[in-house]
C-alpha positions in Angstrom: 83.4 19.9 -6.5 81.8 23.1 -7.8 78.6 21.3 -8.8 78.3 19.8 -5.4 78.5 23.2 -3.7 75.9 24.7 -6.1 73.5 21.8 -5.5 74.0 22.1 -1.8 73.2 25.8 -1.9 70.1 25.3 -4.0 68.9 22.6 -1.6 69.7 24.6 1.5 68.0 27.7 0.1 64.8 25.8 -0.7 64.8 24.2 2.8 65.2 27.6 4.5 62.5 29.1 2.4 60.1 26.3 3.1 60.9 26.4 6.8 60.3 30.1 7.0 57.1 29.8 5.1 55.8 27.1 7.4 56.8 29.2 10.4 54.8 32.1 9.1 51.8 29.9 8.4 52.0 28.4 11.9 52.4 31.7 13.5 49.2 32.9 11.9 47.3 29.9 13.3 47.8 31.0 16.9 45.2 32.5 19.2 42.8 34.8 17.4 41.1 37.7 19.2 43.1 37.4 22.4 42.5 40.6 24.4 44.0 39.7 27.7 46.7 42.4 27.5 44.4 45.0 25.9 44.2 48.3 27.9 40.9 50.1 27.7 40.7 53.7 28.7 38.0 55.4 30.7 38.5 58.9 29.4 35.3 60.8 28.5 37.2 62.9 26.0 36.2 62.9 22.3 38.9 62.7 19.7 38.9 65.7 17.4 40.5 65.0 14.1 39.8 68.3 12.3 39.0 71.9 13.3 38.4 74.4 10.5 41.1 77.0 10.8 42.6 79.6 8.5 45.7 77.5 8.0 43.6 74.4 7.0 41.5 76.5 4.5 44.8 77.8 2.9 46.2 74.3 2.8 43.1 72.8 1.2 42.8 75.7 -1.3 46.4 75.0 -2.5 46.1 71.2 -2.4 42.9 71.1 -4.5 
């Protein structure tokens, strides 16, 4: 009885793992490069990532 349960659990685990793996593979094979829901902005603003300030100078002097 105990052997039967263990064998069933082993088989069920393998089946679930294979099914999940196949699902991931098939999901990756879907549409590539679909941009139908992509929102593109019309803002003329430029993104500023860094401005040299006294705080940044202090941070970089401590970090390096």
